[in-house]
N, C-alpha and C positions, 0 to 999 in steps of 0.2 A: 501493500500499500503504500502509495508516494504524499509525502507533506505535503500540508498544503503554505505556499510562501507568498507570502507577501511583500512589498515598500511602503514605508511611512512618509507621508510630506508632513510637517512640522513647519508652521506658522511662526515667525518670530518676529516683535517690533526694534528696530534698533534706534537708537537717535544716539546723535553726539553734538557738542558745542561747536560752533561756529563763530559765536560773538566773540572779538578781542577782549571784551569787558563783561563776558557773561551774558547771560540773557536771550540768545537768541543759539536754537536750535534748529535740526535735521533728521528725521526723521524716517524711515524708509523703512518695509515691510518685507521679509523673506520668508521665503517656502525654500526648503532643503529635504530633498530626497531622503531616505536612508535606506537603504539596500542591501542587495549583496556585491554591486557596482562601487561602494560604500557611498559617501556622501558629498550630496551633487546641488546647488543649488538651479534650483528648475524656476523660479519667478522670480523679482526685485522688482517695488512697486517704485516708483518715480521719492526724490526726494521730497517729503512737504518739512515748508520752512515755519517756525513760530517761534512765538517770541514770550518767555513767561513773564507771566502780568497777574496782575492782582484781578484783570475785569474780567466778568464771566465770559462775555460775550467770544475775546480773544479765547479764552481756554476752548467753549464748546469750538470755535471755527474749528480751531485745531485737532480737535476730536471728531469733527467732523470729517474731516480731511483723512488723517488717519482710517476711520472705520469705512471711509468709502474706496480708497486705495485696498484695504484689507477685503473689501467685499467683490473688487474685481477679480482682484486671484483667485479669490474661493473661487467665483462662477467660473474661471478658466480652468481649473482643477474638478472641478464638477461635469465639467463640459470633455473634457478628455477621460471620464471613467474613475476619478477617483470619490468616495465615497468617504461622509462624513464620520466621526471614529471619535473625539473628544474633542470637548466644548472649556472654553475660560472660564474666571465666577461670571463674566461680565454676560454670558449663553453664545458667545461666537464661535465658532467653528474654529480650532486652532491644530488640532489632527485630522487628518485625513489617510485612508489606507488604498493599494488596489493590489488585487492578485499577480503574483507576475509571471508572464510567458514562461510556459517550460525553459524555451533560449534563452531567457533572461537568470534563470534560476543560480546558473554558473560562471556569472560572468566576472570577472576578476576586480579585484578594488581597487577602484578611481583616488583621487583625491578632489580634495574642496578647495576654493577660494578663499575662505574664511577658516580662520580659527582661532578657540578660545584660547585665551592664556588669562588665569589668573581671573577669571571670572567675568576677560571681557573680549570682545570679538572684533578680533585683527582682520582686516582684509589684503588678501597677501600681493595676487600679481596689480603692478603698476601703482599704489600705493602702500602708503602706511600708517593711514591712517587709523586710531583707533577709536573702537565704536565701544557702547555700551549699552544695554539690554535698557529699556526703561522702566 
């Protein structure tokens, strides 16, 4: 009897500070596939720039932008056959699964362009920007 094999996609919001004196941030939503081929970035949203502010309107606008980016990635993954598997505290889908085709079950382990070092994500090729999870 063959074992069912799945690959998993995890969504993560990654935020980095870009303002010289603080208060300006950029957030990107990343979908990482975890499977026999290793960890690969499947989708990345555009960066959403926002400012730390006490104003409710400013915070709501940034949250709406991040939520919309998250939803676009989810819709794209659902259209490609991924199934929701887990949600976060706000009820947003953050984990999806998909059954592996038999040919992909023995694929070689690949590499990701992201590395987690001391709790921070580091984007490897082309940049040394340190990013932190939101």
